N, C-alpha and C positions, 0 to 999 in steps of 0.2 A: 504493500500500500504506500502510495506517495506521501512524503512528508508534508505536513500541513494540509492534508486532503480536506478535513472538515472545514478549515478556514476558507479554502478555495471554493468549496461548495457554498458556503455562506456568501462569498463575494458574487458567485454566479446567481444566487437567489436575489440579492440586491440589484444586480444588473437586470434581471428579469423585471423586477418591480419598477425601476426607473424607465425601462423601455415600455412596459405595459401602461404606465401612467403618462406616457408621452413626454417624459422629462429628457429623453435622449433619442433623437431621430437618427436613423442610419447608424453611423459608427460614433456618434457623439458620446461624450462623457468618459470618465475614468474613475476607478475605485482602487484604493490601496489599503493594505493592513501591515502594520509593523509587527513582525513576529520575533525579532531579536534586535539587540542594540544596533547592529549594522546590516540588517536584512529586512527588506520590505517586499511584500507581494504586490504586484502591480498588474492591472489589466492591460491587454495588448492594444496597440494602435491599429486603426483600420479594421476594427472588428465590432459588429453589433453587440451591444451589451445584453440584449435580450436573448442571445443564443450562445453564450459562452459555455465552455466546459472547463473543468478544473485544469486540464492539461494545457489550456490556452494561456494560463496566467504565468507571467514572468516573475523572476526574483531579481531585485536590484540592491545595490548597496547604498549607503547614505550620500554618496557622491553622484548617484544616478547611473552608475555603470551597471549594465546587465550581467548577472553572474549565473543565471540559470533560466531555462525556458527556451522553447523553439521559436516562439513568436516574439517579435520586437515589442519592447515595453512602450507604454503611452508616451507621446511626445510632450505631455504636460506633467510628467513625473516631478519636475523641479518644484512645481507649486506644492505638491504633497510633501516633499522633503523639507521645504522651508517651515511648514507647519510642525512637522515632527521635531525639527531642530529647536524650535521655540517653545514647544509644549511637550514636556516629558510625560504628561498625563494622557496624551492623545495616542491612540493606537490604530485609528482608522480615519481615512479621508474619503469623501464622496464629492465628486465634481460632476455637474450635469447642467442642463439648460431648461429648468422648469419654466413654462411660458409666462406665467403671471408674475413671478418674482423677477424673471429676466426683463419683463416689460418695464419694471421700475428702473432697472439698470440702463436700459436703452433710453428711457425718458429722462434719466438722471433726476428722478423724483424721490426724495427721501421717504422711507416707509414710516407712516405715522405711528405714534405710540398712544397708549391710554385708550384703546378701543376694545380689545378682546382680552378677557382674563387669562386665557391659556397662553397668549403671546407674552403678556407681561411676566407670567410665571416662568416660562421656559425659554424664551428667546431674548426678551428685552429689546434694546435698540439694535437694529441691524444696519451696519454701515455699507456704503457703496465705494468701491475702490476707484482710482483713476484708471484709464484705459492704457494697456500696453499690448504689444503683439503676443498672442498666445504661444506658449512653448518656450519663450525666452526667459532668461534670468530676470530681466526687468519686469516681466509679467508676474513671475513668482514673488518678486519683492513687493508687489502692490498690496499684499495682505499684511505686511509687517506692522503698519500703524495700528492694526485692529486685532491681530491674532490672539493676543493674550486677554482681550476684554469681551470676547464673544465666541460662540461656537458655530456661527453661520455668517457668511459674507456674500454680498452681491458683487459680482465682477462686472464692471461697466461694459455695456455693449457685448456681453459674452454669456454669462450664466451665474451659477452660484457655486460656492464651495462650503461644505459643512464637515464637521469633524467631531469625534467622540471616542469614548473608551472602547467601543466595539463598532463593527461595521453596521449593525442594526441601529445603534444609537446615532451614529454619524448620519445615517439616512433619514432618521426621524426628523431632524431639524429642517432638512430640505422639504420634506412633505408638509410639515406644519407651516413653514414659511409660505410655500406656494398656495396652500389652501387659504391662508390669511390674505395674501395679496389678491386672490380671486374675489374674496368677500369684499375687500375694499373697492375693487373696480366695480363690482355689482352694486354696492351701496351708493357709490358715487353716481352711477347711472340712474339710480332711483332719486337722486337729488340731494342727499344729505348723509353725512357721516356724523353720528352722535358720539361725542367723546365722553369717557368716564370723567367723573369729577376728580379733583385733586385728592380728596379724602379717600375715594374709592380706589384710586391708583396706589396711594400710600398703603392702603390695607393689603393690596395684593403684594406689594414689595415686602411688607412685613412678613406675610405668609411665606414668601419666597425665601427670605432669610431664615425663617424658622425651619424650613425644609432642607436647609443646607446648600441652597443654590446662591452663588455669588452674583452680584449685579452692581456695576459701577454707580448706579443711581441710589444705592443704599450707602454710599460713602458719606463721610462727615461733611465734605465740601458741597454736597447736594441737599443737605437737610433744609435749607431755607429757600431752595429753588422751586419754582412751579415746574414739575417734571413733565408736564404736558407740553410746555413751550421750550424747555431747555434740552437741546440735543447734545449728548456728550461727544458726538463726533462732528459737531458743527464746524470746528476749526479745519476739518479736512474737506469741507464742501467745495471751497474755491478751487483747490487743486484737482478735485474730481469732476468739477463742472456741475455739481449738484445744487439744486435750488428748489425751494418750495413753490410750485406753480399751481398744483391741483388740490393737494391736501394741506390746508392751512387751518390750524386751530384758532378759534375765536371763542369768546364767552358765549356767543349765540349758538355755537355748535356743540356746547357741552350738554350732556344728557341731564345734568343737574346744574343749571346756571343760576338758580335762585339764591345760592349761598347758604341754604339751610343745611343743618347737620345731616349726615348720612343716616338713613333709617337703619336701626339695629338689625331688622330682619334682612335688609339688603346686605349688611356686613356678613351675617351668618350664611347667606346664600353664596357670597363670594368665597367664603372659607370652604364651603362644601364643594364648590366647583374645583378649587385648587386641590383639595384632598382627593377628589375623584379622578382628576387628571393624573396625579402622581400614582394613584393605585393602578390605573390602566397602563401607564408607562412601565411600571415595575412588572405587571403581569405579562406585558407584551414581550419581555425579554425571553420568555420561555415559549413564545409562539412563533410560527412561521419558520422554524428551523428545518434544514434539510434532513431527511431520514436515511439517505443512502450513504 
């Protein structure tokens, strides 16, 4: 039996998911898993991710040199390696082109915060990089200003990259983000995006802290800021060409613009949502695993 067969099967399963969800057309996208300090499994170039087999997956070292596998490794492997170099806690990276999230990168429109509880709990603010030619070291370096403060990034005019402790977890962030971006686009077409109040958003961030998830918005420097207006990555917008054109928070767009205290029943509802999402995420770790 081939070394790392189970891990390769998991990578093929995630490849099927991103293809089936139309996150990767044709030969788009790439997936990697770090299996040793200087060994990374990497999907092949010019190969549809929906039809991969374990033997298709290459092994590379941390410099990008291919050390095993008959098929050539992905041309965008350097992007994955930069994440591994900066984040010792990360063991898998998923890059693909989910259409709704990628649309925000094409429009250079920052993804709004304080709208959906699950997003506040598990993603937080999602940055958009500047554009560089895919496959180059310059392209890989575009994630460096953000890589230690988030687990999912939108790549300008290109796609997304997400990363986590396992390939399943790395994929989750992409799926969650694209679903959220689709909701935003649909809500905007209906004519309004209603934002959570400051108190409701703070409640979610407190729950996030209690569950052990870090978020820069929970830092001491942010305690007196209106987190619905204050983007922690705003200083990078000019470099990336990012500007708020469509989704702009105003007091009139708040779901609770009266300034009245948050209803305790609503607070309890938010806590229940957060607890249920965490429960489902933990349960999912044992689901959809390959059996062969």
